[in-house]
N, CA and C atoms as an extended XYZ file, in Angstrom:
549
Properties=species:S:1:pos:R:3:atomname:S:1:resname:S:1:resid:I:1 pbc="F F F"
N        95.367      148.289       70.546 N   MET     1
C        94.610      147.949       71.705 CA  MET     1
C        95.219      146.705       72.344 C   MET     1
N        95.433      146.761       73.659 N   LYS     2
C        96.008      145.649       74.374 CA  LYS     2
C        94.902      144.881       75.082 C   LYS     2
N        95.183      143.572       75.334 N   GLY     3
C        94.199      142.748       76.032 CA  GLY     3
C        93.636      141.677       75.118 C   GLY     3
N        92.674      140.983       75.669 N   GLN     4
C        92.092      139.877       74.923 CA  GLN     4
C        90.602      140.086       74.781 C   GLN     4
N        90.097      139.553       73.700 N   THR     5
C        88.672      139.688       73.464 CA  THR     5
C        87.917      138.646       74.282 C   THR     5
N        86.624      138.838       74.351 N   LEU     6
C        85.761      137.908       75.075 CA  LEU     6
C        85.821      136.511       74.466 C   LEU     6
N        85.902      136.419       73.159 N   VAL     7
C        85.970      135.121       72.476 CA  VAL     7
C        87.258      134.402       72.850 C   VAL     7
N        88.364      135.112       72.861 N   GLU     8
C        89.638      134.485       73.239 CA  GLU     8
C        89.601      133.974       74.673 C   GLU     8
N        88.990      134.719       75.563 N   MET     9
C        88.872      134.279       76.961 CA  MET     9
C        88.007      133.025       77.062 C   MET     9
N        86.906      132.982       76.317 N   MET    10
C        86.008      131.823       76.344 CA  MET    10
C        86.710      130.577       75.803 C   MET    10
N        87.500      130.733       74.750 N   VAL    11
C        88.248      129.603       74.190 CA  VAL    11
C        89.261      129.095       75.221 C   VAL    11
N        89.973      129.977       75.875 N   ALA    12
C        90.964      129.579       76.880 CA  ALA    12
C        90.289      128.848       78.041 C   ALA    12
N        89.153      129.355       78.502 N   ILE    13
C        88.430      128.699       79.598 CA  ILE    13
C        87.924      127.325       79.149 C   ILE    13
N        87.431      127.210       77.914 N   GLY    14
C        86.960      125.934       77.372 CA  GLY    14
C        88.070      124.896       77.316 C   GLY    14
N        89.253      125.311       76.898 N   VAL    15
C        90.402      124.389       76.842 CA  VAL    15
C        90.776      123.922       78.248 C   VAL    15
N        90.801      124.833       79.201 N   VAL    16
C        91.130      124.471       80.585 CA  VAL    16
C        90.101      123.488       81.137 C   VAL    16
N        88.827      123.705       80.878 N   ILE    17
C        87.772      122.800       81.352 CA  ILE    17
C        87.919      121.425       80.710 C   ILE    17
N        88.196      121.354       79.420 N   ALA    18
C        88.359      120.072       78.727 CA  ALA    18
C        89.550      119.301       79.293 C   ALA    18
N        90.651      119.975       79.514 N   LEU    19
C        91.831      119.309       80.081 CA  LEU    19
C        91.569      118.842       81.518 C   LEU    19
N        90.844      119.612       82.294 N   SER    20
C        90.504      119.225       83.669 CA  SER    20
C        89.621      117.989       83.688 C   SER    20
N        88.649      117.942       82.777 N   GLY    21
C        87.775      116.772       82.687 CA  GLY    21
C        88.549      115.515       82.320 C   GLY    21
N        89.476      115.626       81.382 N   ALA    22
C        90.300      114.474       80.995 CA  ALA    22
C        91.165      114.020       82.164 C   ALA    22
N        91.704      114.961       82.917 N   LEU    23
C        92.533      114.624       84.073 CA  LEU    23
C        91.723      113.918       85.148 C   LEU    23
N        90.510      114.356       85.408 N   LEU    24
C        89.663      113.700       86.407 CA  LEU    24
C        89.310      112.270       85.995 C   LEU    24
N        88.988      112.057       84.720 N   ALA    25
C        88.678      110.707       84.234 CA  ALA    25
C        89.901      109.810       84.357 C   ALA    25
N        91.059      110.314       84.015 N   TYR    26
C        92.298      109.543       84.131 CA  TYR    26
C        92.587      109.220       85.593 C   TYR    26
N        92.342      110.162       86.486 N   ASN    27
C        92.584      109.964       87.905 CA  ASN    27
C        91.679      108.861       88.464 C   ASN    27
N        90.416      108.792       88.017 N   HIS    28
C        89.493      107.749       88.478 CA  HIS    28
C        89.993      106.366       88.049 C   HIS    28
N        90.473      106.238       86.810 N   THR    29
C        91.019      104.973       86.326 CA  THR    29
C        92.252      104.586       87.139 C   THR    29
N        93.079      105.546       87.463 N   THR    30
C        94.264      105.285       88.265 CA  THR    30
C        93.872      104.796       89.658 C   THR    30
N        92.850      105.390       90.248 N   ASP    31
C        92.380      104.935       91.557 CA  ASP    31
C        91.935      103.478       91.504 C   ASP    31
N        91.202      103.107       90.441 N   GLN    32
C        90.766      101.721       90.297 CA  GLN    32
C        91.955      100.784       90.122 C   GLN    32
N        92.964      101.213       89.380 N   ARG    33
C        94.177      100.396       89.198 CA  ARG    33
C        94.860      100.161       90.542 C   ARG    33
N        94.933      101.179       91.359 N   VAL    34
C        95.555      101.034       92.678 CA  VAL    34
C        94.793       99.997       93.500 C   VAL    34
N        93.477      100.051       93.478 N   VAL    35
C        92.656       99.117       94.257 CA  VAL    35
C        92.814       97.694       93.740 C   VAL    35
N        92.791       97.494       92.418 N   ILE    36
C        92.903       96.139       91.885 CA  ILE    36
C        94.286       95.555       92.173 C   ILE    36
N        95.325       96.373       92.103 N   PHE    37
C        96.663       95.871       92.400 CA  PHE    37
C        96.846       95.618       93.894 C   PHE    37
N        96.143       96.380       94.739 N   LYS    38
C        96.161       96.105       96.181 CA  LYS    38
C        95.535       94.744       96.450 C   LYS    38
N        94.384       94.480       95.835 N   ASP    39
C        93.736       93.172       95.998 CA  ASP    39
C        94.614       92.054       95.461 C   ASP    39
N        95.266       92.295       94.325 N   GLN    40
C        96.156       91.279       93.767 CA  GLN    40
C        97.329       91.010       94.706 C   GLN    40
N        97.862       92.051       95.328 N   SER    41
C        98.985       91.850       96.249 CA  SER    41
C        98.549       91.074       97.490 C   SER    41
N        97.314       91.255       97.942 N   ILE    42
C        96.803       90.477       99.074 CA  ILE    42
C        96.678       89.008       98.671 C   ILE    42
N        96.204       88.741       97.452 N   LEU    43
C        96.124       87.361       96.953 CA  LEU    43
C        97.511       86.738       96.859 C   LEU    43
N        98.470       87.465       96.312 N   VAL    44
C        99.842       86.951       96.208 CA  VAL    44
C       100.420       86.697       97.602 C   VAL    44
N       100.138       87.590       98.547 N   GLY    45
C       100.588       87.384       99.923 CA  GLY    45
C       100.003       86.125      100.533 C   GLY    45
N        98.720       85.855      100.265 N   ALA    46
C        98.083       84.634      100.781 CA  ALA    46
C        98.699       83.394      100.138 C   ALA    46
N        98.960       83.452       98.837 N   LEU    47
C        99.611       82.323       98.162 CA  LEU    47
C       101.006       82.084       98.735 C   LEU    47
N       101.760       83.162       98.938 N   ASN    48
C       103.099       83.020       99.527 CA  ASN    48
C       103.027       82.499      100.960 C   ASN    48
N       102.021       82.916      101.709 N   ARG    49
C       101.851       82.433      103.092 CA  ARG    49
C       101.564       80.934      103.103 C   ARG    49
N       100.682       80.466      102.218 N   ALA    50
C       100.388       79.034      102.136 CA  ALA    50
C       101.628       78.250      101.735 C   ALA    50
N       102.390       78.799      100.810 N   LYS    51
C       103.629       78.148      100.371 CA  LYS    51
C       104.632       78.064      101.523 C   LYS    51
N       104.766       79.165      102.270 N   ALA    52
C       105.686       79.177      103.411 CA  ALA    52
C       105.236       78.216      104.505 C   ALA    52
N       103.942       78.182      104.773 N   LEU    53
C       103.426       77.244      105.782 CA  LEU    53
C       103.705       75.802      105.386 C   LEU    53
N       103.595       75.493      104.105 N   SER    54
C       103.858       74.119      103.678 CA  SER    54
C       105.325       73.762      103.896 C   SER    54
N       106.206       74.727      103.788 N   GLN    55
C       107.622       74.481      104.038 CA  GLN    55
C       107.935       74.378      105.528 C   GLN    55
N       107.333       75.256      106.320 N   GLN    56
C       107.611       75.302      107.752 CA  GLN    56
C       107.025       74.121      108.497 C   GLN    56
N       105.867       73.670      108.077 N   LYS    57
C       105.122       72.710      108.886 CA  LYS    57
C       104.886       71.399      108.171 C   LYS    57
N       105.797       70.992      107.280 N   PHE    58
C       105.516       69.778      106.536 CA  PHE    58
C       105.611       68.534      107.401 C   PHE    58
N       106.157       68.641      108.585 N   ASP    59
C       106.179       67.515      109.515 CA  ASP    59
C       105.006       67.552      110.488 C   ASP    59
N       104.111       68.515      110.336 N   ALA    60
C       102.965       68.609      111.245 CA  ALA    60
C       102.168       67.311      111.197 C   ALA    60
N       101.694       66.883      112.331 N   GLN    61
C       101.054       65.575      112.418 CA  GLN    61
C        99.709       65.507      111.707 C   GLN    61
N        98.965       66.574      111.654 N   ASN    62
C        97.624       66.497      111.102 CA  ASN    62
C        97.414       67.227      109.785 C   ASN    62
N        98.428       67.924      109.286 N   VAL    63
C        98.266       68.710      108.069 CA  VAL    63
C        99.219       68.189      106.998 C   VAL    63
N        98.664       67.882      105.819 N   CYS    64
C        99.476       67.354      104.720 CA  CYS    64
C        99.960       68.435      103.756 C   CYS    64
N        99.217       69.520      103.631 N   ALA    65
C        99.572       70.582      102.688 CA  ALA    65
C        98.806       71.845      103.065 C   ALA    65
N        99.217       72.954      102.497 N   PHE    66
C        98.530       74.230      102.709 CA  PHE    66
C        98.166       74.818      101.355 C   PHE    66
N        97.059       75.539      101.316 N   GLY    67
C        96.643       76.108      100.046 CA  GLY    67
C        95.753       77.312      100.199 C   GLY    67
N        95.332       77.826       99.046 N   VAL    68
C        94.399       78.945       98.970 CA  VAL    68
C        93.164       78.445       98.227 C   VAL    68
N        91.989       78.748       98.774 N   HIS    69
C        90.718       78.346       98.180 CA  HIS    69
C        89.909       79.600       97.851 C   HIS    69
N        89.437       79.715       96.600 N   ILE    70
C        88.565       80.819       96.204 CA  ILE    70
C        87.163       80.419       96.638 C   ILE    70
N        86.686       81.028       97.714 N   LEU    71
C        85.445       80.627       98.369 CA  LEU    71
C        84.198       81.139       97.636 C   LEU    71
N        84.244       82.375       97.163 N   SER    72
C        83.109       82.962       96.453 CA  SER    72
C        83.655       83.947       95.430 C   SER    72
N        82.775       84.738       94.826 N   ASN    73
C        83.258       85.652       93.792 CA  ASN    73
C        84.147       86.766       94.325 C   ASN    73
N        84.177       86.980       95.646 N   ASN    74
C        85.067       88.023       96.171 CA  ASN    74
C        85.754       87.633       97.489 C   ASN    74
N        85.747       86.348       97.848 N   THR    75
C        86.350       85.907       99.110 CA  THR    75
C        87.272       84.713       98.864 C   THR    75
N        88.413       84.714       99.543 N   PHE    76
C        89.321       83.573       99.466 CA  PHE    76
C        89.930       83.338      100.836 C   PHE    76
N        90.486       82.150      101.039 N   LEU    77
C        91.049       81.820      102.342 CA  LEU    77
C        92.256       80.915      102.202 C   LEU    77
N        93.072       80.910      103.260 N   ILE    78
C        94.193       79.976      103.375 CA  ILE    78
C        93.696       78.790      104.187 C   ILE    78
N        94.016       77.581      103.752 N   PHE    79
C        93.575       76.399      104.489 CA  PHE    79
C        94.723       75.401      104.630 C   PHE    79
N        94.588       74.527      105.606 N   GLY    80
C        95.513       73.420      105.791 CA  GLY    80
C        94.788       72.134      105.465 C   GLY    80
N        95.307       71.366      104.506 N   ASP    81
C        94.660       70.113      104.116 CA  ASP    81
C        94.909       69.069      105.204 C   ASP    81
N        93.847       68.686      105.894 N   GLN    82
C        93.952       67.753      107.016 CA  GLN    82
C        94.242       66.337      106.545 C   GLN    82
N        95.089       65.664      107.288 N   LYS    83
C        95.397       64.266      107.006 CA  LYS    83
C        94.165       63.426      107.329 C   LYS    83
N        93.750       62.538      106.430 N   PRO    84
C        92.619       61.672      106.743 CA  PRO    84
C        92.890       60.841      108.002 C   PRO    84
N        91.850       60.622      108.782 N   ALA    85
C        92.000       59.920      110.068 CA  ALA    85
C        92.444       58.472      109.910 C   ALA    85
N        92.170       57.879      108.766 N   ASN    86
C        92.474       56.457      108.596 CA  ASN    86
C        93.878       56.170      108.082 C   ASN    86
N        94.737       57.181      107.963 N   ILE    87
C        96.116       56.944      107.520 CA  ILE    87
C        97.078       57.452      108.573 C   ILE    87
N        98.297       56.918      108.548 N   SER    88
C        99.270       57.305      109.567 CA  SER    88
C       100.167       58.452      109.127 C   SER    88
N       100.323       58.654      107.826 N   ALA    89
C       101.190       59.724      107.329 CA  ALA    89
C       100.629       60.258      106.017 C   ALA    89
N       100.996       61.482      105.664 N   CYS    90
C       100.534       62.077      104.413 CA  CYS    90
C       101.136       61.387      103.196 C   CYS    90
N       102.358       60.882      103.360 N   VAL    91
C       103.052       60.194      102.272 CA  VAL    91
C       103.360       58.775      102.733 C   VAL    91
N       103.018       57.794      101.905 N   ASP    92
C       103.317       56.397      102.207 CA  ASP    92
C       104.831       56.208      102.151 C   ASP    92
N       105.440       55.753      103.239 N   ASN    93
C       106.892       55.613      103.314 CA  ASN    93
C       107.437       54.564      102.352 C   ASN    93
N       106.635       53.613      101.964 N   VAL    94
C       107.094       52.550      101.067 CA  VAL    94
C       106.970       52.971       99.603 C   VAL    94
N       105.791       53.403       99.198 N   THR    95
C       105.549       53.724       97.787 CA  THR    95
C       105.821       55.184       97.442 C   THR    95
N       105.823       56.066       98.435 N   GLY    96
C       105.995       57.496       98.181 CA  GLY    96
C       104.727       58.153       97.677 C   GLY    96
N       103.625       57.405       97.660 N   ALA    97
C       102.350       57.948       97.180 CA  ALA    97
C       101.739       58.859       98.230 C   ALA    97
N       101.065       59.906       97.755 N   TYR    98
C       100.393       60.820       98.660 CA  TYR    98
C        99.050       60.233       99.072 C   TYR    98
N        98.714       60.415      100.337 N   GLU    99
C        97.515       59.802      100.900 CA  GLU    99
C        96.380       60.785      101.146 C   GLU    99
N        96.517       62.018      100.699 N   SER   100
C        95.507       63.034      100.963 CA  SER   100
C        94.854       63.460       99.654 C   SER   100
N        93.662       64.092       99.740 N   ASN   101
C        93.003       64.561       98.521 CA  ASN   101
C        93.489       65.946       98.093 C   ASN   101
N        94.199       66.654       98.976 N   PHE   102
C        94.732       67.982       98.684 CA  PHE   102
C        93.679       68.936       98.149 C   PHE   102
N        92.539       68.976       98.799 N   ARG   103
C        91.451       69.873       98.439 CA  ARG   103
C        90.865       70.491       99.694 C   ARG   103
N        90.233       71.632       99.534 N   TYR   104
C        89.521       72.277      100.629 CA  TYR   104
C        88.210       71.533      100.823 C   TYR   104
N        87.974       71.080      102.051 N   ASP   105
C        86.799       70.254      102.333 CA  ASP   105
C        85.771       70.996      103.185 C   ASP   105
N        85.167       72.032      102.609 N   ASN   106
C        84.023       72.736      103.200 CA  ASN   106
C        84.127       73.089      104.673 C   ASN   106
N        85.089       73.888      105.018 N   GLY   107
C        85.147       74.439      106.365 CA  GLY   107
C        85.831       73.565      107.387 C   GLY   107
N        86.131       72.326      107.053 N   GLU   108
C        86.785       71.454      108.020 CA  GLU   108
C        88.271       71.768      108.140 C   GLU   108
N        88.792       72.526      107.190 N   GLU   109
C        90.235       72.703      107.127 CA  GLU   109
C        90.689       74.155      107.239 C   GLU   109
N        89.867       75.020      107.786 N   THR   110
C        90.331       76.390      107.967 CA  THR   110
C        91.397       76.406      109.044 C   THR   110
N        92.313       77.327      108.923 N   LEU   111
C        93.399       77.410      109.889 CA  LEU   111
C        92.898       78.008      111.194 C   LEU   111
N        93.365       77.483      112.294 N   THR   112
C        93.057       78.068      113.596 CA  THR   112
C        94.367       78.477      114.241 C   THR   112
N        94.316       79.524      115.006 N   TYR   113
C        95.501       80.064      115.646 CA  TYR   113
C        95.265       80.123      117.150 C   TYR   113
N        96.339       80.153      117.914 N   PRO   114
C        96.163       80.281      119.368 CA  PRO   114
C        95.383       81.543      119.706 C   PRO   114
N        94.677       81.531      120.834 N   SER   115
C        93.896       82.711      121.205 CA  SER   115
C        94.810       83.925      121.308 C   SER   115
N        94.314       85.022      120.832 N   GLY   116
C        95.094       86.250      120.853 CA  GLY   116
C        95.900       86.470      119.584 C   GLY   116
N        96.004       85.468      118.710 N   ALA   117
C        96.755       85.635      117.468 CA  ALA   117
C        95.988       86.569      116.537 C   ALA   117
N        96.722       87.359      115.792 N   THR   118
C        96.078       88.344      114.925 CA  THR   118
C        96.180       87.984      113.448 C   THR   118
N        96.726       86.832      113.125 N   GLU   119
C        96.893       86.450      111.729 CA  GLU   119
C        95.535       86.202      111.088 C   GLU   119
N        95.368       86.726      109.905 N   LYS   120
C        94.096       86.621      109.196 CA  LYS   120
C        94.223       85.530      108.139 C   LYS   120
N        93.182       84.708      107.968 N   ASN   121
C        93.247       83.697      106.928 CA  ASN   121
C        92.052       83.722      105.973 C   ASN   121
N        91.086       84.625      106.178 N   ILE   122
C        89.979       84.805      105.241 CA  ILE   122
C        90.049       86.241      104.731 C   ILE   122
N        90.010       86.399      103.411 N   PHE   123
C        90.222       87.699      102.791 CA  PHE   123
C        89.061       88.027      101.854 C   PHE   123
N        88.732       89.315      101.747 N   THR   124
C        87.659       89.770      100.869 CA  THR   124
C        88.196       90.858       99.947 C   THR   124
N        87.858       90.747       98.669 N   LEU   125
C        88.252       91.768       97.697 CA  LEU   125
C        87.447       93.039       97.910 C   LEU   125
N        87.951       94.133       97.384 N   ASP   126
C        87.215       95.385       97.359 CA  ASP   126
C        85.876       95.139       96.661 C   ASP   126
N        84.774       95.761       97.124 N   PRO   127
C        83.447       95.489       96.548 CA  PRO   127
C        83.317       95.778       95.054 C   PRO   127
N        84.184       96.604       94.492 N   THR   128
C        84.086       96.909       93.065 CA  THR   128
C        84.765       95.857       92.192 C   THR   128
N        85.391       94.837       92.812 N   PHE   129
C        86.097       93.805       92.058 CA  PHE   129
C        85.636       92.418       92.483 C   PHE   129
N        85.858       91.442       91.614 N   HIS   130
C        85.507       90.056       91.913 CA  HIS   130
C        86.433       89.116       91.133 C   HIS   130
N        86.429       87.845       91.525 N   PHE   131
C        87.173       86.841       90.768 CA  PHE   131
C        86.397       86.487       89.515 C   PHE   131
N        87.103       86.064       88.472 N   ALA   132
C        86.429       85.571       87.274 CA  ALA   132
C        85.557       84.383       87.677 C   ALA   132
N        84.365       84.247       87.093 N   PRO   133
C        83.462       83.162       87.492 CA  PRO   133
C        84.094       81.780       87.447 C   PRO   133
N        85.010       81.544       86.508 N   SER   134
C        85.643       80.224       86.405 CA  SER   134
C        86.600       79.940       87.560 C   SER   134
N        86.990       80.966       88.320 N   ASP   135
C        87.931       80.781       89.429 CA  ASP   135
C        87.250       80.410       90.741 C   ASP   135
N        85.941       80.620       90.864 N   VAL   136
C        85.240       80.321       92.119 CA  VAL   136
C        85.290       78.815       92.364 C   VAL   136
N        85.702       78.429       93.566 N   GLY   137
C        85.860       77.018       93.910 CA  GLY   137
C        87.257       76.482       93.655 C   GLY   137
N        88.136       77.316       93.101 N   LEU   138
C        89.497       76.897       92.780 CA  LEU   138
C        90.317       76.662       94.045 C   LEU   138
N        91.091       75.583       94.066 N   ASP   139
C        92.083       75.319       95.114 CA  ASP   139
C        93.463       75.367       94.481 C   ASP   139
N        94.407       76.055       95.120 N   VAL   140
C        95.818       76.001       94.757 CA  VAL   140
C        96.515       75.497       96.008 C   VAL   140
N        97.111       74.300       95.925 N   VAL   141
C        97.649       73.631       97.104 CA  VAL   141
C        99.151       73.425       96.937 C   VAL   141
N        99.909       73.811       97.971 N   PHE   142
C       101.361       73.652       97.990 CA  PHE   142
C       101.687       72.423       98.836 C   PHE   142
N       102.341       71.446       98.212 N   ILE   143
C       102.611       70.171       98.866 CA  ILE   143
C       104.093       70.086       99.221 C   ILE   143
N       104.393       69.881      100.511 N   PRO   144
C       105.782       69.767      100.936 CA  PRO   144
C       106.290       68.339      100.767 C   PRO   144
N       107.537       68.039      101.010 N   PRO   145
C       108.594       68.971      101.413 CA  PRO   145
C       109.218       69.713      100.236 C   PRO   145
N       109.278       69.099       99.056 N   ASP   146
C       109.749       69.813       97.870 CA  ASP   146
C       108.507       70.411       97.243 C   ASP   146
N       108.329       71.701       97.440 N   VAL   147
C       107.065       72.325       97.068 CA  VAL   147
C       106.717       72.031       95.617 C   VAL   147
N       105.587       71.392       95.441 N   PHE   148
C       104.975       71.350       94.127 CA  PHE   148
C       103.503       71.649       94.324 C   PHE   148
N       102.861       72.002       93.235 N   VAL   149
C       101.507       72.528       93.320 CA  VAL   149
C       100.537       71.560       92.651 C   VAL   149
N        99.391       71.435       93.252 N   THR   150
C        98.272       70.763       92.612 CA  THR   150
C        97.097       71.720       92.677 C   THR   150
N        96.144       71.514       91.804 N   SER   151
C        95.021       72.437       91.735 CA  SER   151
C        93.793       71.716       91.208 C   SER   151
N        92.645       72.346       91.405 N   THR   152
C        91.410       71.820       90.843 CA  THR   152
C        91.273       72.207       89.370 C   THR   152
N        92.236       72.980       88.850 N   MET   153
C        92.284       73.340       87.428 CA  MET   153
C        93.646       72.907       86.893 C   MET   153
N        93.778       72.734       85.584 N   PRO   154
C        95.075       72.352       85.019 CA  PRO   154
C        96.148       73.401       85.321 C   PRO   154
N        97.371       72.939       85.527 N   LEU   155
C        98.496       73.832       85.800 CA  LEU   155
C        99.140       74.264       84.485 C   LEU   155
N        99.730       75.427       84.397 N   PRO   156
C        99.758       76.475       85.410 CA  PRO   156
C        98.387       77.122       85.565 C   PRO   156
N        98.098       77.533       86.790 N   VAL   157
C        96.813       78.127       87.128 CA  VAL   157
C        96.896       79.638       86.924 C   VAL   157
N        95.832       80.223       86.420 N   SER   158
C        95.730       81.672       86.298 CA  SER   158
C        94.483       82.127       87.056 C   SER   158
N        94.679       82.995       88.044 N   ILE   159
C        93.575       83.531       88.838 CA  ILE   159
C        93.366       84.983       88.401 C   ILE   159
N        92.131       85.313       88.023 N   THR   160
C        91.838       86.637       87.487 CA  THR   160
C        90.939       87.415       88.436 C   THR   160
N        91.359       88.642       88.756 N   ILE   161
C        90.521       89.596       89.486 CA  ILE   161
C        90.095       90.637       88.464 C   ILE   161
N        88.789       90.967       88.427 N   GLU   162
C        88.302       91.914       87.434 CA  GLU   162
C        87.253       92.839       88.033 C   GLU   162
N        87.041       93.988       87.371 N   ASN   163
C        85.978       94.884       87.822 CA  ASN   163
C        84.647       94.386       87.294 C   ASN   163
N        83.562       95.059       87.647 N   GLN   164
C        82.216       94.570       87.345 CA  GLN   164
C        81.953       94.391       85.849 C   GLN   164
N        82.477       95.287       85.012 N   ASP   165
C        82.220       95.159       83.574 CA  ASP   165
C        83.325       94.421       82.834 C   ASP   165
N        84.360       93.960       83.551 N   GLY   166
C        85.429       93.175       82.943 CA  GLY   166
C        86.448       93.978       82.167 C   GLY   166
N        86.378       95.308       82.242 N   SER   167
C        87.296       96.141       81.465 CA  SER   167
C        88.675       96.278       82.118 C   SER   167
N        88.792       95.938       83.390 N   MET   168
C        90.060       96.037       84.092 CA  MET   168
C        90.325       94.710       84.796 C   MET   168
N        91.478       94.095       84.522 N   THR   169
C        91.797       92.802       85.119 CA  THR   169
C        93.223       92.783       85.652 C   THR   169
N        93.439       91.894       86.613 N   ALA   170
C        94.782       91.610       87.133 CA  ALA   170
C        94.876       90.096       87.265 C   ALA   170
N        95.890       89.508       86.646 N   LYS   171
C        96.033       88.044       86.656 CA  LYS   171
C        97.225       87.630       87.493 C   LYS   171
N        97.033       86.530       88.222 N   THR   172
C        98.083       85.943       89.031 CA  THR   172
C        98.198       84.479       88.632 C   THR   172
N        99.392       84.057       88.262 N   GLY   173
C        99.612       82.684       87.848 CA  GLY   173
C       100.427       81.917       88.878 C   GLY   173
N       100.190       80.599       88.940 N   VAL   174
C       100.967       79.714       89.805 CA  VAL   174
C       101.392       78.522       88.963 C   VAL   174
N       102.700       78.240       88.947 N   SER   175
C       103.222       77.139       88.138 CA  SER   175
C       103.295       75.852       88.964 C   SER   175
N       103.592       74.763       88.309 N   PHE   176
C       103.700       73.452       88.961 CA  PHE   176
C       104.729       73.480       90.093 C   PHE   176
N       105.815       74.221       89.913 N   GLY   177
C       106.866       74.302       90.922 CA  GLY   177
C       106.612       75.317       92.024 C   GLY   177
N       105.471       75.994       91.986 N   GLY   178
C       105.127       76.947       93.040 CA  GLY   178
C       105.512       78.375       92.752 C   GLY   178
N       105.997       78.665       91.542 N   GLN   179
C       106.355       80.039       91.205 CA  GLN   179
C       105.064       80.852       91.028 C   GLN   179
N       105.011       82.029       91.666 N   ILE   180
C       103.845       82.902       91.609 CA  ILE   180
C       104.192       84.087       90.703 C   ILE   180
N       103.375       84.291       89.673 N   ILE   181
C       103.666       85.296       88.649 CA  ILE   181
C       102.484       86.246       88.544 C   ILE   181
N       102.739       87.553       88.513 N   THR   182
C       101.672       88.533       88.334 CA  THR   182
C       101.852       89.223       86.990 C   THR   182
N       100.721       89.589       86.392 N   ASN   183
C       100.767       90.369       85.145 CA  ASN   183
C        99.467       91.119       84.985 C   ASN   183
């Protein structure tokens, strides 16, 4: 007799269903990985933009440094550290000491662009991800002309993006010399 029995058909269908279910679960995890790495790349882009701005505009009259500030659990921004009004330069020409606090000062230092400019300086993570609680309020500041980094946390800094249950993370590090590392 040729053909297959009903039991053999049921076993084959069961195996196909089990493999399909495993593939769908794997695909969902892959989708989340794509989203977390997209958010991480936006963070790295913002860090690189702040670093580039500090190099391009270190002679700017009112800005001493540029940085990234983690504003909330899912929002960050690029800022320019404003020179205090009571000093003439960001660096004392005699002592070489820095005259700025190199910190984000509550909205006074957001970047402004000429009207019509499309450059974005405030960024929001995907709603399924957030920064680690210890990273909220963090400043990473690039100080020109020889880029070095200062932060509100000890260097090297590690910024963590994670999903709601903490099972998936993406870390971005910044060293004293301004090197940006992802892992």
